[in-house]
KOLNU-675667 format. One record per atom (N, C-alpha, C, CB): residue in three letters; atom name; x, y, z. Coordinates in steps of 0.001 Angstrom, whole numbers. Glycine has a CB too. Example, Ala and Ser with C-alpha at 12.3 -4.5 7.8 and 13.67 -1.06 7.14 Angstrom:
// residues 2
   resn   name      east     north        up
    ALA      N     13190     -5690      7800
    ALA     CA     12300     -4500      7800
    ALA      C     13200     -3300      7800
    ALA     CB     11308     -4473      9046
    SER      N     12850     -2250      7080
    SER     CA     13670     -1060      7140
    SER      C     12900        30      7870
    SER     CB     14084      -598      5725
//
This chain:
// residues 175
   resn   name      east     north        up
    MET      N    102936    -92540    344706
    MET     CA    104185    -92596    343957
    MET      C    104313    -91301    343156
    MET     CB    104234    -93855    343019
    THR      N    105301    -90500    343489
    THR     CA    105604    -89319    342705
    THR      C    107075    -89384    342355
    THR     CB    105251    -88002    343473
    SER      N    107328    -89795    341135
    SER     CA    108694    -90016    340685
    SER      C    108993    -89118    339498
    SER     CB    108919    -91494    340318
    SER      N    110268    -88943    339229
    SER     CA    110656    -88207    338036
    SER      C    110361    -89067    336815
    SER     CB    112158    -87805    338085
    ASP      N    110339    -88451    335665
    ASP     CA    110096    -89207    334429
    ASP      C    111155    -90280    334227
    ASP     CB    110070    -88265    333218
    GLU      N    112396    -89945    334541
    GLU     CA    113482    -90911    334382
    GLU      C    113254    -92128    335275
    GLU     CB    114839    -90259    334708
    GLN      N    112855    -91877    336532
    GLN     CA    112570    -92974    337456
    GLN      C    111393    -93808    336957
    GLN     CB    112276    -92429    338864
    LEU      N    110372    -93132    336460
    LEU     CA    109198    -93846    335958
    LEU      C    109551    -94773    334801
    LEU     CB    108129    -92856    335517
    LEU      N    110416    -94301    333907
    LEU     CA    110822    -95133    332773
    LEU      C    111593    -96365    333241
    LEU     CB    111678    -94320    331793
    LEU      N    112407    -96204    334278
    LEU     CA    113113    -97360    334841
    LEU      C    112137    -98316    335519
    LEU     CB    114185    -96901    335845
    LEU      N    111216    -97762    336295
    LEU     CA    110224    -98591    337001
    LEU      C    109283    -99299    336030
    LEU     CB    109407    -97730    337973
    LEU      N    109041    -98678    334891
    LEU     CA    108151    -99250    333880
    LEU      C    108721   -100551    333320
    LEU     CB    107917    -98244    332744
    ARG      N    110025   -100690    333337
    ARG     CA    110680   -101903    332810
    ARG      C    110681   -103059    333803
    ARG     CB    112110   -101587    332414
    GLN      N    110456   -102750    335074
    GLN     CA    110543   -103782    336116
    GLN      C    109165   -104389    336370
    GLN     CB    111122   -103192    337429
    ASP      N    109120   -105703    336385
    ASP     CA    107843   -106407    336529
    ASP      C    107060   -106003    337775
    ASP     CB    108087   -107887    336558
    GLU      N    107740   -105832    338894
    GLU     CA    107028   -105547    340143
    GLU      C    106505   -104111    340243
    GLU     CB    107934   -105823    341308
    THR      N    107006   -103193    339422
    THR     CA    106574   -101790    339517
    THR      C    105985   -101252    338212
    THR     CB    107744   -100923    339931
    LYS      N    105871   -102087    337196
    LYS     CA    105447   -101604    335871
    LYS      C    104054   -100978    335891
    LYS     CB    105470   -102747    334870
    LYS      N    103107   -101596    336584
    LYS     CA    101721   -101099    336595
    LYS      C    101643    -99729    337262
    LYS     CB    100791   -102097    337324
    GLN      N    102270    -99584    338424
    GLN     CA    102256    -98295    339125
    GLN      C    102917    -97206    338285
    GLN     CB    102968    -98414    340483
    ALA      N    104041    -97545    337678
    ALA     CA    104769    -96568    336858
    ALA      C    103929    -96161    335653
    ALA     CB    106128    -97146    336394
    PHE      N    103329    -97134    334988
    PHE     CA    102499    -96828    333827
    PHE      C    101327    -95937    334222
    PHE     CB    101988    -98120    333176
    ASP      N    100660    -96284    335322
    ASP     CA     99519    -95485    335778
    ASP      C     99927    -94044    336053
    ASP     CB     98904    -96101    337037
    GLU      N    101083    -93880    336687
    GLU     CA    101529    -92510    336970
    GLU      C    101826    -91746    335686
    GLU     CB    102772    -92527    337865
    ILE      N    102478    -92389    334740
    ILE     CA    102741    -91751    333446
    ILE      C    101427    -91368    332783
    ILE     CB    103560    -92687    332522
    TYR      N    100498    -92304    332767
    TYR     CA     99199    -92083    332119
    TYR      C     98474    -90887    332744
    TYR     CB     98320    -93350    332224
    PHE      N     98355    -90891    334077
    PHE     CA     97607    -89819    334734
    PHE      C     98362    -88493    334746
    PHE     CB     97273    -90221    336150
    ARG      N     99650    -88539    334616
    ARG     CA    100455    -87316    334559
    ARG      C    100310    -86635    333193
    ARG     CB    101940    -87635    334843
    TYR      N    100306    -87426    332117
    TYR     CA    100378    -86842    330781
    TYR      C     99086    -86897    329965
    TYR     CB    101437    -87520    330025
    PHE      N     98195    -87808    330294
    PHE     CA     96979    -87927    329484
    PHE      C     96210    -86607    329389
    PHE     CB     96075    -89003    330063
    PRO      N     95933    -85889    330495
    PRO     CA     95127    -84654    330385
    PRO      C     95709    -83611    329431
    PRO     CB     94974    -84029    331748
    SER      N     97003    -83342    329518
    SER     CA     97577    -82308    328652
    SER      C     97673    -82787    327203
    SER     CB     98965    -81896    329163
    LEU      N     97952    -84068    326998
    LEU     CA     98010    -84600    325637
    LEU      C     96615    -84609    325010
    LEU     CB     98610    -86025    325635
    TYR      N     95619    -84945    325812
    TYR     CA     94238    -84942    325320
    TYR      C     93822    -83525    324928
    TYR     CB     93272    -85511    326393
    LYS      N     94134    -82566    325781
    LYS     CA     93790    -81165    325495
    LYS      C     94434    -80713    324185
    LYS     CB     94239    -80243    326657
    TYR      N     95698    -81072    324009
    TYR     CA     96408    -80719    322780
    TYR      C     95710    -81333    321567
    TYR     CB     97880    -81188    322848
    ALA      N     95421    -82638    321654
    ALA     CA     94776    -83341    320534
    ALA      C     93381    -82780    320268
    ALA     CB     94690    -84853    320823
    TYR      N     92642    -82498    321321
    TYR     CA     91276    -82000    321153
    TYR      C     91268    -80615    320500
    TYR     CB     90558    -81946    322511
    ASN      N     92242    -79789    320810
    ASN     CA     92320    -78463    320191
    ASN      C     92484    -78562    318680
    ASN     CB     93479    -77666    320788
    ILE      N     92983    -79694    318211
    ILE     CA     93174    -79876    316777
    ILE      C     92017    -80644    316150
    ILE     CB     94482    -80600    316509
    LEU      N     91662    -81783    316741
    LEU     CA     90646    -82643    316127
    LEU      C     89204    -82234    316463
    LEU     CB     90871    -84068    316562
    ARG      N     88985    -81703    317653
    ARG     CA     87640    -81333    318111
    ARG      C     86675    -82526    318080
    ARG     CB     87087    -80195    317246
    ASP      N     87211    -83697    318383
    ASP     CA     86407    -84913    318393
    ASP      C     86927    -85787    319529
    ASP     CB     86471    -85666    317006
    ALA      N     86130    -85906    320598
    ALA     CA     86565    -86620    321798
    ALA      C     86933    -88068    321504
    ALA     CB     85477    -86575    322854
    GLU      N     86131    -88746    320707
    GLU     CA     86379    -90151    320405
    GLU      C     87691    -90325    319633
    GLU     CB     85209    -90735    319601
    GLU      N     87912    -89479    318632
    GLU     CA     89153    -89540    317856
    GLU      C     90363    -89260    318744
    GLU     CB     89109    -88537    316690
    CYS      N     90240    -88286    319641
    CYS     CA     91348    -87953    320545
    CYS      C     91665    -89133    321455
    CYS     CB     91008    -86707    321390
    ASN      N     90623    -89738    322010
    ASN     CA     90835    -90906    322868
    ASN      C     91502    -92033    322094
    ASN     CB     89503    -91389    323458
    ASP      N     91089    -92252    320853
    ASP     CA     91702    -93297    320022
    ASP      C     93196    -93035    319819
    ASP     CB     90992    -93380    318656
    VAL      N     93537    -91795    319486
    VAL     CA     94939    -91435    319264
    VAL      C     95757    -91685    320525
    VAL     CB     95060    -89958    318832
    LEU      N     95245    -91224    321663
    LEU     CA     96002    -91365    322902
    LEU      C     96073    -92812    323373
    LEU     CB     95388    -90507    323982
    GLN      N     94985    -93555    323223
    GLN     CA     95007    -94961    323638
    GLN      C     96019    -95745    322814
    GLN     CB     93609    -95591    323500
    GLU      N     96110    -95430    321528
    GLU     CA     97082    -96090    320667
    GLU      C     98508    -95821    321153
    GLU     CB     96915    -95619    319216
    ILE      N     98784    -94594    321553
    ILE     CA    100117    -94227    322028
    ILE      C    100431    -94921    323348
    ILE     CB    100229    -92705    322190
    PHE      N     99488    -94881    324295
    PHE     CA     99749    -95499    325592
    PHE      C     99799    -97029    325498
    PHE     CB     98680    -95075    326594
    LEU      N     99032    -97598    324603
    LEU     CA     99113    -99035    324370
    LEU      C    100488    -99392    323816
    LEU     CB     98001    -99497    323403
    TRP      N    100968    -98605    322858
    TRP     CA    102300    -98821    322298
    TRP      C    103365    -98691    323383
    TRP     CB    102575    -97823    321159
    LEU      N    103226    -97677    324243
    LEU     CA    104180    -97467    325333
    LEU      C    104214    -98699    326240
    LEU     CB    103811    -96199    326152
    TRP      N    103040    -99227    326584
    TRP     CA    102951   -100407    327448
    TRP      C    103591   -101627    326783
    TRP     CB    101484   -100705    327795
    LYS      N    103273   -101860    325541
    LYS     CA    103788   -103041    324838
    LYS      C    105300   -102984    324652
    LYS     CB    103111   -103178    323482
    ASN      N    105851   -101792    324542
    ASN     CA    107283   -101633    324267
    ASN      C    108077   -101167    325484
    ASN     CB    107479   -100651    323138
    ARG      N    107493   -101260    326661
    ARG     CA    108101   -100706    327875
    ARG      C    109485   -101260    328189
    ARG     CB    107205   -100959    329038
    LYS      N    109745   -102498    327841
    LYS     CA    111032   -103113    328189
    LYS      C    112167   -102707    327254
    LYS     CB    110898   -104614    328182
    THR      N    111824   -102184    326086
    THR     CA    112866   -101847    325106
    THR      C    112936   -100357    324796
    THR     CB    112630   -102609    323826
    LEU      N    112224    -99549    325547
    LEU     CA    112179    -98113    325274
    LEU      C    113529    -97446    325483
    LEU     CB    111141    -97449    326153
    GLU      N    113831    -96548    324596
    GLU     CA    115031    -95717    324693
    GLU      C    114570    -94268    324613
    GLU     CB    116083    -96058    323554
    ILE      N    114029    -93764    325711
    ILE     CA    113452    -92418    325749
    ILE      C    114271    -91568    326707
    ILE     CB    111948    -92454    326181
    SER      N    114737    -90426    326237
    SER     CA    115510    -89543    327106
    SER      C    114635    -88465    327747
    SER     CB    116639    -88892    326317
    ASN      N    113551    -88069    327069
    ASN     CA    112650    -87050    327610
    ASN      C    111219    -87518    327359
    ASN     CB    112913    -85636    326957
    LEU      N    110587    -88035    328402
    LEU     CA    109265    -88654    328273
    LEU      C    108207    -87672    327767
    LEU     CB    108831    -89226    329611
    LYS      N    108173    -86488    328323
    LYS     CA    107173    -85511    327912
    LYS      C    107317    -85166    326426
    LYS     CB    107291    -84242    328764
    SER      N    108527    -84902    325989
    SER     CA    108765    -84580    324582
    SER      C    108428    -85765    323685
    SER     CB    110221    -84156    324369
    TYR      N    108781    -86946    324144
    TYR     CA    108506    -88153    323364
    TYR      C    106999    -88338    323170
    TYR     CB    109113    -89392    324055
    LEU      N    106236    -88229    324264
    LEU     CA    104784    -88415    324169
    LEU      C    104141    -87312    323326
    LEU     CB    104154    -88439    325575
    THR      N    104621    -86087    323476
    THR     CA    104090    -84978    322673
    THR      C    104364    -85212    321192
    THR     CB    104707    -83634    323123
    ALA      N    105567    -85644    320870
    ALA     CA    105903    -85932    319468
    ALA      C    105054    -87082    318932
    ALA     CB    107404    -86272    319330
    ALA      N    104828    -88097    319758
    ALA     CA    103991    -89228    319336
    ALA      C    102578    -88756    319025
    ALA     CB    103960    -90320    320425
    VAL      N    102039    -87860    319854
    VAL     CA    100699    -87315    319601
    VAL      C    100701    -86529    318297
    VAL     CB    100235    -86412    320779
    LYS      N    101712    -85707    318072
    LYS     CA    101780    -84914    316844
    LYS      C    101799    -85805    315611
    LYS     CB    103016    -84016    316858
    PHE      N    102628    -86840    315640
    PHE     CA    102723    -87720    314481
    PHE      C    101430    -88505    314267
    PHE     CB    103896    -88680    314645
    ASN      N    100809    -88929    315351
    ASN     CA     99543    -89651    315202
    ASN      C     98424    -88727    314727
    ASN     CB     99148    -90308    316527
    LEU      N     98431    -87494    315188
    LEU     CA     97449    -86526    314701
    LEU      C     97668    -86253    313218
    LEU     CB     97531    -85214    315506
    ALA      N     98917    -86098    312838
    ALA     CA     99219    -85862    311421
    ALA      C     98730    -87024    310576
    ALA     CB    100732    -85651    311211
    ARG      N     98960    -88239    311050
    ARG     CA     98493    -89417    310316
    ARG      C     96961    -89439    310266
    ARG     CB     99032    -90716    310973
    LYS      N     96326    -89125    311373
    LYS     CA     94856    -89110    311432
    LYS      C     94310    -88064    310462
    LYS     CB     94362    -88818    312882
    ILE      N     94935    -86894    310428
    ILE     CA     94475    -85823    309553
    ILE      C     94700    -86189    308087
    ILE     CB     95194    -84509    309891
    ARG      N     95881    -86698    307772
    ARG     CA     96167    -86979    306366
    ARG      C     95348    -88140    305821
    ARG     CB     97634    -87273    306189
    THR      N     94842    -89012    306695
    THR     CA     94027    -90127    306223
    THR      C     92541    -89816    306294
    THR     CB     94328    -91371    307031
    SER      N     92214    -88632    306722
    SER     CA     90814    -88252    306880
    SER      C     90293    -87538    305637
    SER     CB     90641    -87360    308109
    LYS      N     89084    -87909    305244
    LYS     CA     88440    -87176    304151
    LYS      C     88087    -85756    304590
    LYS     CB     87174    -87918    303675
    ASP      N     88060    -85533    305905
    ASP     CA     87690    -84233    306455
    ASP      C     88918    -83370    306750
    ASP     CB     86869    -84419    307723
    HIS      N     89988    -83595    305999
    HIS     CA     91245    -82881    306216
    HIS      C     91044    -81372    306330
    HIS     CB     92211    -83182    305089
    ASP      N     90416    -80778    305332
    ASP     CA     90229    -79319    305330
    ASP      C     89366    -78868    306505
    ASP     CB     89590    -78862    304010
    GLU      N     88349    -79654    306814
    GLU     CA     87466    -79300    307932
    GLU      C     88240    -79332    309253
    GLU     CB     86253    -80264    307996
    ILE      N     89072    -80345    309435
    ILE     CA     89868    -80443    310664
    ILE      C     90808    -79247    310769
    ILE     CB     90675    -81769    310696
    ILE      N     91500    -78950    309680
    ILE     CA     92426    -77813    309685
    ILE      C     91669    -76518    309954
    ILE     CB     93187    -77721    308341
    SER      N     90488    -76381    309375
    SER     CA     89726    -75139    309573
    SER      C     89191    -75010    310999
    SER     CB     88566    -75076    308585
    ARG      N     89049    -76128    311708
    ARG     CA     88549    -76097    313092
    ARG      C     89615    -75717    314093
    ARG     CB     87976    -77436    313466
    ILE      N     90867    -75712    313656
    ILE     CA     91924    -75340    314590
    ILE      C     91697    -73890    314967
    ILE     CB     93354    -75557    313974
    PRO      N     91541    -73640    316252
    PRO     CA     91183    -72290    316673
    PRO      C     92282    -71282    316357
    PRO     CB     90882    -72272    318156
    PRO      N     91874    -70077    315951
    PRO     CA     92875    -69046    315706
    PRO      C     93544    -68670    317028
    PRO     CB     92234    -67796    315034
    VAL      N     94803    -68338    316940
    VAL     CA     95528    -67932    318131
    VAL      C     96076    -66535    317914
    VAL     CB     96664    -68927    318464
    ASN      N     96298    -65865    318984
    ASN     CA     96797    -64501    318902
    ASN      C     98234    -64448    319401
    ASN     CB     95906    -63542    319713
    PRO      N     99200    -64484    318498
    PRO     CA    100599    -64391    318938
    PRO      C    100822    -63056    319636
    PRO     CB    101579    -64548    317733
    PRO      N    101735    -62934    320543
    PRO     CA    102619    -63984    321032
    PRO      C    102056    -64756    322212
    PRO     CB    103927    -63395    321413
    THR      N    100820    -64533    322631
    THR     CA    100295    -65195    323822
    THR      C    100250    -66700    323690
    THR     CB     98925    -64685    324126
    ASP      N    100083    -67225    322479
    ASP     CA    100020    -68667    322299
    ASP      C    100919    -69079    321136
    ASP     CB     98565    -69126    322056
    LEU      N    102124    -68587    321163
    LEU     CA    103066    -68841    320078
    LEU      C    103360    -70328    319898
    LEU     CB    104357    -68094    320333
    ASN      N    103426    -71075    321011
    ASN     CA    103689    -72512    320899
    ASN      C    102603    -73212    320103
    ASN     CB    103805    -73141    322282
    SER      N    101345    -72837    320303
    SER     CA    100254    -73456    319547
    SER      C    100367    -73148    318066
    SER     CB     98902    -72984    320075
    VAL      N    100709    -71925    317743
    VAL     CA    100878    -71540    316344
    VAL      C    101978    -72384    315714
    VAL     CB    101208    -70029    316219
    LEU      N    103084    -72535    316423
    LEU     CA    104201    -73315    315904
    LEU      C    103835    -74787    315763
    LEU     CB    105414    -73163    316808
    GLU      N    103052    -75318    316703
    GLU     CA    102652    -76717    316628
    GLU      C    101729    -76965    315434
    GLU     CB    101960    -77140    317925
    VAL      N    100802    -76039    315195
    VAL     CA     99904    -76180    314056
    VAL      C    100707    -76100    312756
    VAL     CB     98799    -75089    314088
    LYS      N    101631    -75151    312687
    LYS     CA    102475    -75034    311495
    LYS      C    103304    -76304    311307
    LYS     CB    103402    -73795    311600
    GLU      N    103782    -76863    312418
    GLU     CA    104568    -78090    312342
    GLU      C    103717    -79251    311812
    GLU     CB    105146    -78441    313727
    LEU      N    102483    -79362    312297
    LEU     CA    101581    -80410    311790
    LEU      C    101295    -80221    310308
    LEU     CB    100261    -80413    312578
    ARG      N    101027    -78992    309910
    ARG     CA    100775    -78727    308486
    ARG      C    101999    -79072    307644
    ARG     CB    100386    -77250    308271
    LYS      N    103177    -78767    308174
    LYS     CA    104409    -79096    307446
    LYS      C    104577    -80606    307318
    LYS     CB    105634    -78487    308155
    ILE      N    104281    -81354    308373
    ILE     CA    104369    -82821    308328
    ILE      C    103442    -83359    307244
    ILE     CB    104008    -83443    309708
    ILE      N    102222    -82838    307210
    ILE     CA    101241    -83286    306214
    ILE      C    101727    -82945    304810
    ILE     CB     99857    -82640    306476
    ASN      N    102170    -81708    304616
    ASN     CA    102633    -81289    303287
    ASN      C    103898    -82031    302863
    ASN     CB    102889    -79784    303270
    ASP      N    104793    -82279    303811
    ASP     CA    105999    -83049    303493
    ASP      C    105635    -84454    303038
    ASP     CB    106937    -83114    304710
    PHE      N    104667    -85045    303719
    PHE     CA    104217    -86384    303331
    PHE      C    103657    -86354    301905
    PHE     CB    103144    -86912    304326
    ILE      N    102805    -85398    301631
    ILE     CA    102190    -85288    300305
    ILE      C    103266    -85080    299239
    ILE     CB    101166    -84123    300271
    ASP      N    104284    -84297    299563
    ASP     CA    105371    -84034    298605
    ASP      C    106185    -85273    298262
    ASP     CB    106293    -82977    299156
    THR      N    106164    -86284    299118
    THR     CA    106941    -87504    298862
    THR      C    106233    -88449    297893
    THR     CB    107218    -88231    300171
    LEU      N    104978    -88186    297626
    LEU     CA    104210    -89079    296765
    LEU      C    104592    -88887    295298
    LEU     CB    102708    -88841    296956
    PRO      N    104487    -89956    294509
    PRO     CA    104670    -89803    293066
    PRO      C    103606    -88842    292527
    PRO     CB    104589    -91187    292341
    PRO      N    103885    -88160    291418
    PRO     CA    102976    -87115    290918
    PRO      C    101510    -87547    290786
    PRO     CB    103459    -86645    289582
    ARG      N    101256    -88688    290177
    ARG     CA     99864    -89111    289995
    ARG      C     99207    -89418    291335
    ARG     CB     99791    -90343    289079
    SER      N     99910    -90110    292217
    SER     CA     99370    -90419    293546
    SER      C     99100    -89134    294329
    SER     CB    100346    -91326    294330
    ARG      N    100040    -88190    294227
    ARG     CA     99884    -86913    294923
    ARG      C     98615    -86203    294434
    ARG     CB    101133    -86012    294704
    HIS      N     98437    -86166    293108
    HIS     CA     97281    -85490    292535
    HIS      C     95977    -86160    292994
    HIS     CB     97373    -85488    290996
    ILE      N     95942    -87479    292950
    ILE     CA     94749    -88220    293392
    ILE      C     94489    -87963    294876
    ILE     CB     94920    -89744    293131
    PHE      N     95543    -88023    295679
    PHE     CA     95396    -87814    297117
    PHE      C     94867    -86418    297433
    PHE     CB     96732    -88034    297819
    ILE      N     95419    -85416    296775
    ILE     CA     94975    -84028    297005
    ILE      C     93512    -83865    296599
    ILE     CB     95863    -83027    296216
    LEU      N     93156    -84403    295442
    LEU     CA     91754    -84301    295012
    LEU      C     90823    -84993    296003
    LEU     CB     91575    -84912    293613
    SER      N     91239    -86159    296484
    SER     CA     90398    -86925    297394
    SER      C     90351    -86326    298791
    SER     CB     90889    -88344    297471
    ARG      N     91513    -86093    299382
    ARG     CA     91563    -85719    300791
    ARG      C     91509    -84226    301060
    ARG     CB     92788    -86262    301390
    GLU      N     91999    -83430    300156
    GLU     CA     91975    -81995    300395
    GLU      C     90806    -81304    299702
    GLU     CB     93268    -81381    299937
    LYS      N     90419    -81817    298551
    LYS     CA     89319    -81191    297803
    LYS      C     88004    -81936    298000
    LYS     CB     89659    -81131    296315
    ASN      N     88070    -83105    298686
    ASN     CA     86889    -83924    298972
    ASN      C     86107    -84315    297713
    ASN     CB     85975    -83179    299920
    ILE      N     86826    -84633    296657
    ILE     CA     86199    -85061    295402
    ILE      C     86050    -86578    295447
    ILE     CB     87044    -84610    294147
    SER      N     84933    -87067    294979
    SER     CA     84667    -88508    295015
    SER      C     85615    -89266    294085
    SER     CB     83208    -88794    294626
    ASN      N     85791    -90549    294374
    ASN     CA     86646    -91392    293538
    ASN      C     86130    -91432    292100
    ASN     CB     86724    -92818    294115
    LYS      N     84817    -91491    291971
    LYS     CA     84209    -91539    290640
    LYS      C     84548    -90278    289842
    LYS     CB     82682    -91702    290753
    GLU      N     84449    -89130    290486
    GLU     CA     84739    -87857    289818
    GLU      C     86232    -87741    289496
    GLU     CB     84290    -86669    290699
    ILE      N     87079    -88184    290418
    ILE     CA     88529    -88163    290167
    ILE      C     88848    -89020    288949
    ILE     CB     89319    -88671    291411
    ALA      N     88241    -90193    288885
    ALA     CA     88469    -91100    287749
    ALA      C     88059    -90428    286441
    ALA     CB     87684    -92424    287939
    ARG      N     86920    -89758    286457
    ARG     CA     86437    -89080    285255
    ARG      C     87379    -87951    284851
    ARG     CB     85022    -88532    285481
    VAL      N     87774    -87111    285798
    VAL     CA     88641    -85966    285519
    VAL      C     90013    -86411    285010
    VAL     CB     88804    -85109    286778
    MET      N     90544    -87490    285591
    MET     CA     91892    -87938    285235
    MET      C     91886    -88984    284121
    MET     CB     92589    -88503    286459
    ASN      N     90684    -89342    283680
    ASN     CA     90538    -90326    282605
    ASN      C     91228    -91666    282962
    ASN     CB     91127    -89759    281292
    ILE      N     90944    -92124    284191
    ILE     CA     91425    -93419    284660
    ILE      C     90247    -94148    285298
    ILE     CB     92615    -93260    285675
    SER      N     90428    -95418    285602
    SER     CA     89318    -96170    286190
    SER      C     89150    -95812    287661
    SER     CB     89546    -97686    286034
    GLU      N     87946    -95974    288135
    GLU     CA     87658    -95712    289541
    GLU      C     88465    -96668    290423
    GLU     CB     86141    -95854    289825
    LYS      N     88666    -97883    289952
    LYS     CA     89450    -98879    290688
    LYS      C     90901    -98405    290841
    LYS     CB     89403   -100253    289966
    THR      N     91457    -97760    289819
    THR     CA     92813    -97223    289901
    THR      C     92881    -96133    290973
    THR     CB     93263    -96664    288529
    VAL      N     91876    -95293    291023
    VAL     CA     91816    -94244    292048
    VAL      C     91796    -94890    293426
    VAL     CB     90564    -93335    291850
    GLU      N     90928    -95872    293611
    GLU     CA     90822    -96554    294905
    GLU      C     92151    -97197    295295
    GLU     CB     89714    -97619    294862
    ASN      N     92802    -97854    294339
    ASN     CA     94083    -98500    294615
    ASN      C     95143    -97485    295015
    ASN     CB     94551    -99288    293400
    GLN      N     95201    -96359    294311
    GLN     CA     96191    -95328    294628
    GLN      C     95972    -94776    296038
    GLN     CB     96128    -94186    293595
    ILE      N     94732    -94516    296387
    ILE     CA     94430    -93985    297725
    ILE      C     94778    -95020    298787
    ILE     CB     92936    -93581    297836
    THR      N     94456    -96274    298543
    THR     CA     94785    -97350    299489
    THR      C     96286    -97437    299704
    THR     CB     94247    -98699    298985
    ILE      N     97060    -97358    298641
    ILE     CA     98523    -97417    298736
    ILE      C     99049    -96257    299589
    ILE     CB     99163    -97380    297323
    VAL      N     98533    -95068    299323
    VAL     CA     98982    -93893    300077
    VAL      C     98617    -94010    301548
    VAL     CB     98376    -92617    299490
    LEU      N     97414    -94474    301830
    LEU     CA     96981    -94563    303227
    LEU      C     97725    -95649    304011
    LEU     CB     95490    -94829    303284
    ARG      N     98323    -96576    303314
    ARG     CA     99103    -97620    304010
    ARG      C    100439    -97086    304482
    ARG     CB     99327    -98828    303094
    CYS      N    100840    -95930    303999
    CYS     CA    102100    -95319    304447
    CYS      C    101856    -94804    305854
    CYS     CB    102580    -94153    303477
    ARG      N    102166    -95623    306836
    ARG     CA    101891    -95265    308224
    ARG      C    103185    -95205    309012
    ARG     CB    100919    -96268    308866
    THR      N    103144    -94349    310026
    THR     CA    104283    -94262    310938
    THR      C    103883    -94854    312259
    THR     CB    104764    -92802    311114
    SER      N    104852    -95347    313013
    SER     CA    104585    -95859    314345
    SER      C    104436    -94665    315277
    SER     CB    105721    -96824    314829
    PRO      N    103876    -94881    316486
    PRO     CA    103673    -93764    317396
    PRO      C    104951    -93035    317753
    PRO     CB    103020    -94244    318637
    GLY      N    106053    -93660    317687
    GLY     CA    107292    -92994    318102
    GLY      C    108207    -92946    317036
    GLY     CB    107927    -93633    319235
//
């Protein structure tokens, strides 16, 4: 079965062809999406988790999907899931520092994608209330312990934990 993306999306909705269509989508896009994710996370298990979550979501929502460009949709889903993975990781700075340097203009798209991910993360942080933002930055970007944050900000450690929990619950769906 070699179908266009549009045909695959139609076949994915039909009971008799859904499995074949899904398999073709998976094998067509998984390698390039994995490579993209791995270039950022540098962790095979984390990359597989991100992609499995996206493809599981695609399968569960196959009958109600409104996708005009499958490749762009899946790429955007990976970007948003990577951004969520990075912003919820205590290793935020380490992940960002592992992103390989690129030499424009040979890999301009990669540079733009990394800048886009950083912008998504920073935009998210900017939406937080001032105290939550400060706690989040100290915890996730500066890797300061909850106990130390509590001491520096003269608040209880439980308040720090609650603020971080609230921020981490701000999740986006894969699409």
